[in-house]
C-alpha positions in Angstrom: 1.6 62.7 -66.7 2.3 60.3 -63.8 4.2 61.8 -61.0 3.5 65.4 -62.0 0.6 67.8 -61.3 -1.4 68.2 -64.5 -4.7 69.4 -63.0 -5.3 72.4 -60.9 -8.6 73.1 -59.0 -9.8 76.2 -57.1 -11.8 74.4 -54.4 -13.0 77.7 -53.0 -15.2 78.2 -56.1 -16.9 74.8 -56.2 -19.5 73.2 -54.1 -19.3 70.0 -52.1 -20.4 68.0 -55.2 -17.6 69.5 -57.2 -15.1 68.7 -54.4 -16.2 65.1 -54.4 -15.9 64.9 -58.2 -12.4 66.3 -58.2 -11.3 63.9 -55.4 -12.7 60.9 -57.4 -11.0 62.1 -60.6 -7.6 62.5 -58.9 -8.0 59.1 -57.3 -8.6 57.5 -60.7 -5.6 59.2 -62.2 -3.4 58.0 -59.3 -4.7 54.4 -59.8 -3.9 54.7 -63.5 -0.3 55.7 -62.7 0.3 52.8 -60.4 1.4 49.5 -62.0 3.1 46.3 -61.2 6.9 45.7 -61.3 8.6 46.4 -64.6 9.4 43.3 -66.6 12.9 42.0 -66.5 14.9 42.7 -69.7 16.8 39.8 -71.2 19.5 39.9 -73.9 20.7 37.3 -76.3 24.3 36.2 -76.5 26.7 35.6 -79.4 28.8 32.4 -79.4 32.6 32.6 -79.7 33.6 29.2 -81.1 36.2 29.5 -83.9 35.1 28.3 -87.3 37.4 28.0 -90.4 36.6 28.8 -94.0 35.5 31.6 -96.2 38.4 33.8 -95.3 38.7 37.1 -97.0 35.0 37.4 -97.9 32.6 40.2 -96.9 29.0 39.5 -96.2 26.0 41.7 -95.4 23.6 40.4 -92.8 20.0 41.6 -93.3 17.5 41.9 -90.5 15.4 38.7 -90.5 11.8 39.1 -91.7 9.2 37.9 -89.3 5.5 37.8 -88.7 4.1 40.6 -86.6 3.8 38.3 -83.5 7.6 37.8 -83.6 8.4 41.4 -84.3 8.2 42.5 -80.7 10.1 42.3 -77.4 7.6 39.7 -76.0 8.5 36.2 -74.9 6.2 33.8 -76.7 4.6 30.6 -75.6 2.8 28.4 -78.1 0.8 25.3 -77.2 0.2 22.2 -79.4 -2.9 23.7 -80.9 -0.9 26.7 -82.2 -2.4 29.1 -79.7 0.0 31.9 -78.8 0.4 33.7 -75.5 2.9 36.2 -74.1 5.0 35.2 -71.0 4.7 37.9 -68.3 7.6 39.2 -66.2 10.2 39.5 -69.0 11.0 41.1 -72.4 13.9 41.1 -74.9 16.3 44.1 -74.9 15.2 45.1 -78.4 12.8 44.2 -81.1 13.5 40.5 -81.7 14.5 40.5 -85.4 16.8 43.4 -84.9 18.3 41.8 -81.8 18.9 38.6 -83.7 20.5 40.4 -86.6 23.0 42.1 -84.2 23.9 38.8 -82.4 24.3 37.0 -85.7 26.7 39.7 -86.9 28.5 39.3 -83.6 28.7 35.6 -84.0 30.2 35.9 -87.5 32.7 38.4 -86.1 33.6 36.1 -83.1 33.7 32.8 -84.9 34.5 33.2 -88.6 37.4 34.1 -90.7 35.4 36.5 -92.9 37.1 39.7 -93.8 34.1 41.8 -92.8 30.5 41.5 -91.7 28.1 44.4 -91.9 24.5 45.6 -92.1 23.1 46.8 -95.4 22.6 50.2 -93.9 26.4 50.5 -93.4 27.1 51.2 -97.1 29.9 48.6 -97.1 30.3 46.6 -100.4 29.7 42.9 -99.8 30.4 39.8 -101.7 27.2 38.1 -100.6 24.1 39.0 -98.6 22.5 36.8 -95.9 18.8 37.1 -96.1 16.7 35.3 -93.5 13.3 34.7 -92.1 12.6 34.1 -88.4 9.9 31.4 -88.5 9.7 30.4 -84.8 11.1 31.7 -81.6 9.0 30.4 -78.7 8.6 28.1 -75.8 6.6 25.1 -77.0 4.2 23.4 -74.6 3.5 20.8 -73.3 7.0 19.7 -74.4 8.3 22.7 -72.4 11.2 23.4 -74.8 12.6 26.4 -76.6 12.1 26.1 -80.4 14.0 28.3 -82.9 13.6 28.1 -86.6 15.2 30.3 -89.3 15.2 30.1 -93.1 18.4 31.5 -94.5 19.5 32.3 -98.1 22.9 33.3 -99.4 22.5 35.8 -102.2 25.2 37.0 -104.7 25.3 40.7 -104.0 26.4 41.5 -107.5 23.8 39.5 -109.5 21.0 39.0 -106.9 21.0 35.2 -107.6 20.5 32.8 -104.7 23.7 30.8 -104.1 22.3 28.4 -101.5 19.4 28.2 -99.0 18.7 26.2 -95.9 16.4 25.9 -92.9 18.0 25.8 -89.4 16.3 24.5 -86.3 17.2 23.9 -82.6 15.3 22.7 -79.6 16.4 23.1 -76.0 14.5 22.0 -72.8 13.2 24.8 -70.6 13.5 24.1 -66.9 10.3 26.0 -66.1 7.8 28.1 -68.0 8.8 31.5 -66.5 10.6 34.5 -68.0 14.1 33.7 -66.7 14.1 30.0 -67.8 12.4 30.8 -71.1 14.9 33.4 -72.0 17.8 31.1 -71.0 16.5 28.2 -73.1 15.7 30.4 -76.1 19.2 32.0 -75.9 20.8 28.5 -76.0 18.7 27.4 -78.9 19.5 30.5 -80.9 23.2 30.0 -80.2 23.0 26.6 -81.7 21.2 28.0 -84.8 23.7 30.9 -85.3 26.8 28.7 -85.0 25.2 26.3 -87.6 24.6 29.3 -89.9 28.2 30.4 -89.6 29.5 26.9 -90.3 27.2 26.6 -93.3 28.2 30.0 -94.7 31.9 29.4 -94.1 31.7 26.0 -95.8 30.1 27.2 -99.0 32.0 28.2 -102.1 31.0 31.8 -102.2 31.3 34.3 -105.1 33.5 37.3 -104.7 32.5 40.8 -106.0 35.3 42.2 -108.2 36.7 45.4 -106.7 37.5 48.5 -108.7 41.3 48.0 -108.1 41.1 44.3 -109.3 39.1 45.3 -112.4 41.6 48.1 -113.3 44.5 45.8 -112.7 43.1 43.1 -115.0 42.4 45.6 -117.8 45.0 45.8 -120.6 47.4 48.8 -120.4 
């Protein structure tokens, strides 16, 4: 392990060739332990604009599905040919789909009038599920702009039927192709997409799951 002594040699019992070999080995281990500066970690934000509609409903926000290249902490650059590279010097604070799920939940909590927003793993009973796919989350060159695209479906949690579906996109110029400017532009583009998703969900006529108390109250005595 780097920074700890994992090898022990008795130099009194080896010849000159053995001593040279050991020195070379230790030098190679030291070189392997050394590295450049750690990448800066960037987070994504959750907008706080207030949006009316859909009061009293509960929704469950699934983690977006994504291709493997997007299911990392890397900042992605894609050129006009579709070639993908990773931008050095920076990384996201979590796996990207999981981080976007968290910030989308936060945006609903900050901006909407929903009664409750949760993850499927919470065990909470929801009226509808929000199922999404992260299609693009990159700096596009040579336009030098952040591009975010998500496909979103509202699903009736009781029947499994799709209530509505839509694709959301946003583009924001990046001041420069470096980690700090790329992260800032992508954060702004995602904020636009998340607020559009909240407005769209809040503006839909959504089904409500009948609760046990409502069902018993409606039953004849």
